[in-house]
N, C-alpha and C positions, 0 to 999 in steps of 0.2 A: 631682320632675316641671313642676316650676316649674320652680326650678333651673337644668336643664339648658334651658327653650327664655330667659329672662336670661344665660345661657352661651352659647347661642347667635347671639342677637342680636348681644355684646361679641363673638363672634367673627367676626361678616360686618360689624360696623360694625367693625372693626378690617381684617377687608380691602380695606374704601370705604377705611380713609383713607389705606391702604396704597397703594391702587389711584390714586387719585386722585394722592397724595401722589407715585410717581412717573408719572404723567403730565409729570404741572406737571414735573417734573425734567426729563426723556425731551424738552420744548416747549423750556425755558430752555438746553440744550444743541446742541438743533437752530442758534436762535437761533443762540446763542454762537462756534458753525462757519461757517452764512451771516457773523456779523461780519466774523472773518474773517477770510472768504476775502474779501472787499468787500475787507480792507483791503486785502490781501494785493495783487489785482488795482490797490486804486490805489497805488497804491508803485508800482508794475512799468509801470503808465500813465503816471503824473507819471517816471518815467527815461528811456520811449522818446519821450512829447517832450519829454524836457530833453534828450534827444539830440540830436532835430530840431532845436531849441531851436539853442544850442548853435554846431550848424552855420549852422544859415541865419548868424548873427551872424559866425562866424568868418569868412566866405566875405564879407557886403558889408564886414565889416571889412577885407578883404581886398582889396576891389574898388578900400578907397578909399585902397588903400597904408599901412594901420594896425592892427600888431605887437599881438594883441591877448594874448596869453602865458596864452590855455586851452584846454591841451588838451584831449578826447575819449577819455578815460581811467578806472578805475572809480572814481576820486575823487569826480571830475564831478561822475560818472551819481550817485552815492550819495549828494553834494552835493543834486543837484537831483530824485532822485529823494525823499529825507527832504524839502527843503527847496521844494519845486519850483519856480512863480519870482522869490519871494524871495530863494532859493538861489543861482540863474543871478545875480542881480543882484551876488548878495555876491558870487561870485568873481567879474565882469566888476574890480567898484570893487577888489579887494583889485587883480589887477591890473595894475590903470590905475594904482593909488595905489602900488603895491613896483615899477612902472619908470619913476614921474616923476616922486615923491619923496622 
């Protein structure tokens, strides 16, 4: 009888440990999914803002009769989406460097 009580306690402890472990893993998975969603939304937002910045800079340069050489295409949108404003500056820097030097 004492042996059955000890075995039941051991079984209950195992169930409690499994339950707590399951809850912890579930919380970590939910946090991981949210982090990935935020990263994807961040890249999409930077891509959209990159398109807007490229368009505005190209418009300003056209108004000053300067040819920028940076068009809006999948490569430039990708660079601006992943690198942000430094990527846009890199695009214009490379454009002016290869055009004038």
